[in-house]
N, C-alpha and C positions, 0 to 999 in steps of 0.2 A: 529365339526359337531355337526350339527344340529337336532335335532328328529321331527320328524312328524308324527300325530293320525291322522286316517281317519277314519270314520264310515263308516263302511259298512253293506248294507242291511241284516239281517237276519243271521250276520257272527260276530257278535261284532265290535271290534276295530281292523284295523291294523298300528302297529306302525312298522316303519322304518325310517332309518337315509339319510341325503345326506351326500355325500362322494365324494372325491376329482374325479374329472375325469379322465382319462388317459394321461399320458403324452403329453403335448403339445394342449390339448382340454381344454377350457373354461369351459365347460359346465361340471354342476354338473351330476354326477350319483347316481342312485339309491341301497344303500346297503341293503341288508333285511336278518336280522338273519334267520341260517339256521331252528331256533325254529320256527320262526312265517310262513314258508312256507305250514305248511299242515292247511288250514283253514278249521274250523268245517263246516261238510255237513250237510244237514237234512237227515234223515234217509233216505237211497236206493238209493241216487244221486252217480252216478260216476264220474270220470272226463276224461277226452280225452284231450290229448294237441297234435296238427299238426302245420306242417308248409308246405304251397303251395304257398311262393312267399311272395308278401306284406301283412301281416297282415289286413289292411282294407278293403283287399277284401275279404280275408278269413272271417273275423267277418261277413262282412255284408251278404256273402254269406249263414252262418249259422243263421243269426238273421231272415232269412225268411222261415225258419225249421220249422218242428211240433216236439214236443214232450217236450218241456218245459226246454228246452235246454238255458242256457243263458252264454255267453263268455265276456272274456277279450282278449286282445290283449297286447302283449308283446315278449320277448326276453328269451331264454333257450337253452340249446345243448351246449354251452361250456363250457371254464374254467374261465372265469374271474367275480368276485365277485360280480362285477357291471355292468351295461348296461344303456346306452341313444342309441338315433338314430347315432349321429355321432359314437362314439364307436364300435359299431357293423358294421356301415358302414366301419369302415375302415379295419375289416375283421381280427383285432388282439384280438378280446373276443372269437373267435368261435361261439357265437349266432348264433340263427335262427330266423328271426320273425315268432313269431307263434300267434293260438289264443288255449285258455284254454277255453273247453266248460266243464260247469257243466249241466250232463244230468240225465233223468230218464230212466230207464233201462225198464222201465214198459210200459215206452211208445214208446220210442225209444231206439233200440239196437246200440251197440258200433260197430257191423257190416254196421248197416243202414248209421249211420255218416261214413264211412268208405267207402260206395258207394258213398255219395255226395261227399267227400274228392276228389273221383279220378277224379269227374266231374267238380271238380272246379278249375283246373289247372292243366299244362301238367305233369305228372310226369316222362317223359321221358326225360327232359330238366337237366342236371347237374348242378346247383348253378347258375339257370337263370330262369325268369317267364315273358315271354314279353320282353319288352324291360329292366326289373329292372334284373342286373347282380351282384353276388357276393353271396361268400358262405350262406351268412345271407338268402337269395331267394333261399335256397336249399329246395327238398322236404321229409318230415318226418313224420315219425310217433313216438311221446316217449310215448311209452307205461308204464302202472303204475304197470303191473302184467304178471304174465304169460298166464291168458286167454287172456288178450288186446295183448300180443307179438304174440299169437298162432292165433288170430283172425287176426292181421295185416297181419303176414306171409302167413296165409292163402288164404286172400283179392288180396293181391300183386299178388300172383300165379296165381288167378283166372282173375286177371287183364290183365297180362301180356302173358297169354296163351289165351285171348280175341282177336278178330280182332280189338278191338277200338284203339286201338295204334299200329304205323307200325314200332315203335322203341323201345328198352327195357325198362322197366320201372327202374328208378335208384333210388327209395325213399329210404331212409335211415329207417332201423327201429330200434329202439333204446332205451336204459330203460333210463327215463327221471332220471335225476341225482339230486343232490342238489340243483344246481343252480335253483332258482327261476322265473318262469313266474313273469315280471316285467311289469306293466301297461305302453304302448308304449307312444310316443309322436304322 
């Protein structure tokens, strides 16, 4: 197993190892030790992890926002310890394509990020966004604490009750597990 160390602006170094891909796949996957997923954050910043289809589109949509948020795309929500595009696309990992946002709640609240999230994708389609289909394209909010859970559930209920969507919202709201967001290809 090769070990890589990457510099991260303002966050020190991140070490991870390349691990074998799932059986039948030649592409290497990324395995991140559980202890390394708790990245140091500047005081006062919070993290939001959102899935709404292709992570490139989600990341681009949030890059245009205000509030000093920064994002990284990747995969989470599954049971596999490794993730790469090919394996996630096989639907054997259980991971969704996500964007992880670091934001300053003094500038933009989690609730405001959720308002943007609902408008960036169709939260009424199960495992599909546009032409992209599969469980990796599901709509989900991976909360970090009870406050985020309550805000996400309240926001989903309000959007569901609004006239914005003609079909019920199917967005999953679930606790972020110990499988980390891995920078997507």
